[in-house]
C-alpha atoms as one frame of an Amber mdcrd trajectory, in Angstrom:
protein
   0.000   0.000   0.000   1.428   3.371  -1.043   1.542   6.061   1.634   0.672
   9.440   0.113   0.792  13.070   1.251  -1.049  15.687  -0.804  -0.043  19.333
  -0.537  -2.944  21.342  -1.921  -5.636  18.730  -1.415  -8.563  21.146  -1.880
  -7.400  22.457  -5.268  -8.159  21.094  -8.727  -5.264  18.600  -8.858  -5.644
  17.622  -5.214  -9.344  16.806  -5.465  -8.836  14.795  -8.648  -6.017  12.862
  -6.982  -8.293  12.046  -4.050 -10.972  10.889  -6.488  -8.462   8.395  -7.888
  -7.311   7.332  -4.429 -10.877   6.822  -3.214 -11.445   4.432  -6.132  -8.323
   2.470  -5.141  -8.487   2.322  -1.333  -6.636  -0.993  -1.217  -3.641   0.510
  -3.031  -3.260   3.939  -1.392  -3.232   5.320   2.155  -3.509   9.071   2.778
  -1.024  10.071   5.467  -1.244  13.864   5.220  -3.191  16.667   3.532  -2.845
  20.430   3.313  -5.045  23.362   2.355  -4.660  27.124   2.318  -8.009  28.147
   3.757 -10.775  25.887   2.378 -11.430  24.179   5.696 -14.947  23.074   4.759
 -13.653  20.802   2.010 -10.607  19.830   4.060 -12.895  18.685   6.888 -14.763
  16.442   4.446 -11.449  14.995   3.304 -10.351  14.391   6.900 -13.596  12.582
   7.664 -13.243  10.424   4.557  -9.528   9.597   4.478  -8.495   9.891   8.161
  -4.997  11.351   7.596  -2.535  11.363  10.487  -1.769  15.050  10.000  -3.041
  18.058   8.052  -1.805  21.612   7.741  -3.758  24.813   7.145  -1.738  27.803
   5.986  -4.277  30.381   7.208  -3.927  30.496  11.011  -7.468  31.691  11.747
  -8.950  28.993   9.531  -6.800  26.390  11.271  -8.276  27.306  14.645 -11.796
  27.027  13.246 -10.973  23.598  11.808  -9.683  22.387  15.170 -13.081  23.104
  16.689 -14.898  21.202  13.943 -13.131  17.839  13.824 -13.397  15.025  16.329
 -10.756  12.725  14.848  -7.211  12.278  16.130  -5.795  14.048  13.088  -3.019
  16.456  14.060  -3.460  19.977  12.696  -0.396  22.045  11.811  -0.579  25.772
  11.196   1.156  28.155   8.817   3.461  27.797   5.784   5.958  25.783   7.832
   3.414  23.000   8.017   3.891  22.280   4.316   7.574  21.537   4.824   6.809
  19.480   7.935   4.331  17.301   6.046   6.661  16.969   3.070   9.405  15.814
   5.454   7.442  12.929   6.972   9.745   9.935   6.689   8.975   6.823   4.667
   6.253   8.320   2.485   5.977   6.665  -0.906   4.934   9.864  -2.634   4.394
  13.550  -1.885   2.034  15.157  -4.386   2.960  18.850  -4.534  -0.122  20.577
  -5.912   0.014  23.920  -4.113   0.008  27.070  -6.222   3.012  29.359  -6.456
   6.497  29.548  -4.964   5.309  27.830  -1.768   5.802  24.550  -3.589   9.564
  25.074  -3.917  10.508  24.777  -0.239   8.099  21.888   0.296   9.520  20.018
  -2.699  13.084  20.466  -1.496  12.030  19.305   1.988  10.431  16.172   0.553
  13.372  15.332  -1.699  15.876  15.977   1.102  14.016  13.462   3.269  14.277
  10.853   0.524  10.613  11.085  -0.442   9.642  10.893  -4.100   7.646  13.832
  -5.424   4.740  13.908  -7.868   5.117  17.484  -9.057   2.088  19.500 -10.126
   3.593  22.865  -9.176   5.198  24.602 -12.135   6.883  27.313 -10.104   9.135
  24.828  -8.293  11.238  23.945 -11.337  10.828  27.327 -13.011  12.281  29.187
 -10.036  14.636  26.553  -8.655  15.200  23.973 -11.382  18.907  23.330 -10.932
  18.667  23.402  -7.125  15.712  20.988  -7.102  17.245  18.505  -9.536  20.554
  18.546  -7.647  18.712  17.896  -4.381  16.907  14.920  -5.896  20.177  13.513
  -7.219  22.027  13.890  -3.915  19.289  12.184  -1.886  18.308   9.548  -4.436
  14.757  10.879  -4.742  12.629  10.930  -7.870  10.483  13.668  -9.398   7.506
  12.391 -11.386   5.733  15.110 -13.378   1.949  15.493 -13.156   1.490  18.001
 -15.976  -0.080  16.176 -18.907   2.683  17.350 -21.246   5.593  16.235 -19.080
   3.809  13.014 -18.189   3.496  12.350 -21.919   7.224  12.902 -22.417   8.055
  10.626 -19.490   5.862   7.884 -20.931   7.383   8.238 -24.397  10.991   7.953
 -23.227  10.552   4.805 -21.145  13.278   2.401 -22.217  15.008   5.018 -24.374
  18.603   6.144 -24.042  19.102   9.870 -23.504  21.650  10.044 -26.333  18.971
   8.810 -28.736  16.601  11.721 -27.986  16.781  14.430 -30.651  14.196  16.687
 -29.037  10.698  17.004 -27.641   7.527  18.743 -28.759   5.266  20.266 -26.123
   1.712  20.629 -27.385  -0.518  23.535 -26.389  -4.246  23.932 -26.948  -3.785
  27.607 -27.767  -6.264  28.539 -25.053  -9.480  30.508 -25.584  -7.811  33.187
 -27.722  -6.128  31.096 -30.397  -5.996  33.136 -33.607  -6.545  36.475 -31.874
  -4.469  39.569 -32.683  -3.002  41.863 -30.032  -5.776  44.314 -30.868  -8.377
  41.606 -30.241  -6.770  40.813 -26.891  -7.163  44.419 -25.736 -10.906  43.782
 -25.468 -11.008  40.416 -23.687 -12.460  40.103 -20.187 -11.623  37.964 -17.187
 -14.655  35.822 -17.970 -13.437  35.301 -21.539  -9.981  34.267 -20.352 -11.363
  31.741 -17.872 -13.258  29.819 -20.586 -10.656  27.241 -21.535 -11.830  25.196
 -24.541 -10.566  21.796 -23.356  -9.362  21.659 -19.740 -10.958  22.331 -16.353
  -8.298  23.956 -14.181  -7.793  26.522 -11.439  -8.024  30.236 -12.254  -4.295
  31.010 -12.272  -3.285  28.177 -14.583  -6.270  28.905 -16.842  -5.118  32.497
 -17.320  -1.568  31.242 -17.909  -2.972  28.992 -20.621  -4.717  31.954 -22.228
  -1.469  33.998 -22.331   0.637  30.932 -23.279   2.794  31.616 -20.215   1.707
  28.170 -19.109   3.597  26.689 -22.044   6.596  28.884 -21.329   6.741  27.623
 -17.754   6.395  24.045 -19.011   9.269  24.597 -21.439  11.510  25.639 -18.537
  10.325  22.665 -16.487  11.040  20.279 -19.358  14.604  21.554 -19.648  15.274
  20.545 -16.037  13.156  17.396 -15.852  14.660  15.800 -18.939  18.101  17.480
 -18.935  17.658  19.092 -22.348  18.960  22.183 -24.094  16.375  24.829 -24.921
  17.048  24.260 -28.616  15.765  20.684 -28.192  12.318  21.831 -27.010   9.608
  23.018 -29.384   6.093  24.301 -28.667   3.334  23.496 -31.149  -0.316  24.523
 -30.950  -2.582  21.469 -31.057  -6.192  22.668 -30.540  -7.721  19.224 -30.000
  -5.547  18.456 -26.920  -5.450  14.761 -27.811  -1.700  14.443 -28.330  -0.251
  15.588 -25.034   3.354  15.823 -26.226   5.890  14.019 -28.412   9.495  12.854
 -28.444  11.617  12.881 -31.596  14.560  10.491 -31.754  17.805  10.741 -33.710
  16.468   8.389 -36.385  13.647  10.949 -36.905  10.951   8.662 -35.580   8.426
  10.352 -33.283   6.555   8.852 -30.339   3.423  10.567 -29.016   1.153   9.975
 -26.037  -2.569  10.375 -26.742  -5.598  10.527 -24.485  -8.690  12.517 -23.635
  -8.222  15.866 -21.913  -8.587  14.613 -18.347  -5.950  15.291 -15.703  -6.770
  12.091 -13.846  -4.704  10.139 -16.400  -1.355  11.860 -15.670  -2.197  12.087
 -11.950  -2.808   8.332 -11.811   0.384   7.616 -13.761   2.413   9.762 -11.353
   0.933   8.109  -8.270   1.462   4.557  -9.555   4.708   5.035 -11.509   6.324
   2.906 -12.852   3.221   0.709 -12.768  -0.121   1.381 -14.454  -3.633   0.920
 -13.113  -7.112   1.040 -14.678  -8.314   4.608 -15.082 -11.782   6.074 -14.429
 -11.365   8.160 -17.576 -13.296   7.306 -20.743 -11.304   5.498 -23.429 -10.088
   7.425 -26.443 -12.167   6.444 -29.469  -9.988   7.054 -32.512 -12.949   6.654
 -34.864 -14.620   9.704 -33.319 -11.625  11.967 -33.930 -12.349  14.276 -36.832
  -8.800  15.602 -37.111  -5.535  16.249 -35.313  -4.172  19.650 -36.329  -1.051
  21.656 -35.532  -0.103  25.322 -35.766   2.959  27.411 -35.056   2.891  29.307
 -31.743   2.486  33.081 -32.236   5.305  34.493 -30.107   4.586  38.094 -31.035
   0.920  38.147 -30.079   1.404  35.864 -27.074   4.697  37.319 -25.906   4.605
  35.617 -22.503   5.916  32.456 -24.172   8.760  34.457 -25.727   9.571  36.027
 -22.344   9.798  32.566 -20.764  12.238  31.427 -23.451  14.318  34.568 -22.883
  14.293  34.017 -19.121  15.704  30.487 -19.258  18.238  31.501 -21.913  19.527
  34.198 -19.537  19.318  31.795 -16.614  20.216  32.418 -12.984  17.405  34.172
 -11.125  15.725  35.515 -14.263  13.133  32.686 -14.304  12.386  33.565 -10.655
  11.527  37.088 -11.777   9.474  35.784 -14.692   7.461  33.566 -12.368   6.894
  36.079  -9.559   5.995  38.932 -11.899   3.598  36.681 -13.781   1.816  35.619
 -10.575   1.376  39.276  -9.626   0.194  40.239 -13.104  -2.312  37.388 -13.290
  -3.753  38.351  -9.901  -4.066  41.976 -11.004  -5.850  40.839 -14.152  -8.224
  38.622 -12.179  -8.874  41.575  -9.853  -9.608  43.684 -12.965  -6.790  46.140
 -12.217  -4.977  45.600 -15.525  -5.895  44.438 -19.014  -4.966  41.126 -20.580
  -2.033  42.454 -22.641  -0.626  44.190 -19.584   0.212  40.815 -18.037   3.111
  40.419 -20.466   4.042  44.092 -20.132   4.456  43.818 -16.375   6.570  40.667
 -16.685   8.740  42.257 -19.371   9.361  45.335 -17.216  10.344  43.237 -14.191
  12.796  41.193 -16.260  14.296  44.295 -17.857  15.038  45.810 -14.438  16.607
  42.672 -12.925  20.301  41.787 -12.785  20.305  37.994 -12.498  22.262  36.039
  -9.893  24.041  33.049 -11.405  23.734  29.636  -9.683  21.398  30.913  -6.941
  20.921  29.071  -3.655  17.502  28.778  -2.022  17.942  31.996  -0.061  18.720
  33.920  -3.270  15.625  32.523  -4.974  13.315  33.398  -2.088  14.844  36.858
  -1.669  14.458  37.748  -5.346  10.936  36.346  -5.378   9.889  38.486  -2.416
  11.581  41.598  -3.814   9.698  41.310  -7.110   6.390  40.778  -5.318   6.973
  43.782  -3.084   7.976  46.009  -5.986   5.155  45.154  -8.379   2.193  44.240
  -6.157
């Protein structure tokens, strides 16, 4: 039986993971859960899965939760609780599904303890890729990606030698504004941006998908996860979201992973890796597919993707700035304080004003992250 901790259990990825685990009670045991402030849902999860420990980041909400539960579940309080849960010894997997830079410290804590990590937090590898991968190597821990694109790559390279990989292709749906011009984007609303054509996700990642920053962050992640040069990674728009990514080998053959647009497939693969289990997701019926189409990504209109490429080419702490400024810009857009095109403008300004630190340690990453948030919030 696999012992699992889920950081971010009340979010989109966390709830889908628990759906899978509930269907496979004989295979999984929930040891720990965490939430930011959704204590109503967290209480339901405690009642259902009986974890040994949970953490609530919001201190006031944690006190309310303590008064509502009758189980022996230990309740930790504050951001430090994430690292404490991640550091529980002898866990089989820590699913890191919290949003933002908070996932970085928790991931490092898990890896340093020798726990394997199922990573659904983009910011961890974007901000601290080299540090995270080095930590995993030193402690013999594994990082299994949960993103559908990186999961696809992982599945396609099973049994392959790294020297035989020519490159990878990350597919992107194009979001709700595929084909728009910059002038068109000046008029879009928050409601428009939150209407993703294929995936059901949280607000932040949905906006990132609309700007294509999501794909830029995934490109940076892929560089670290699969030890690739940026020149080996391509982004292609694939509106149907059936092919989740591809690997090209030196003999010019290409392997692709296909499936319906349902995050429970890559979540299940991450939790059971290297094994596979039956999925609750509907089978892909090839006869119902009308077409599989591909388009070039528009880097001028959707300049967030271009900024992400620039950030990882510069390296050092520049991806930290990219990530922090993007989080701030997305929040401002969701709060209706800036327009859609201003998301990229804010990120570009932050990057322009930053002098990157080469080979940053954790303290450098956190300091730069906080400085950017303070300056641009």
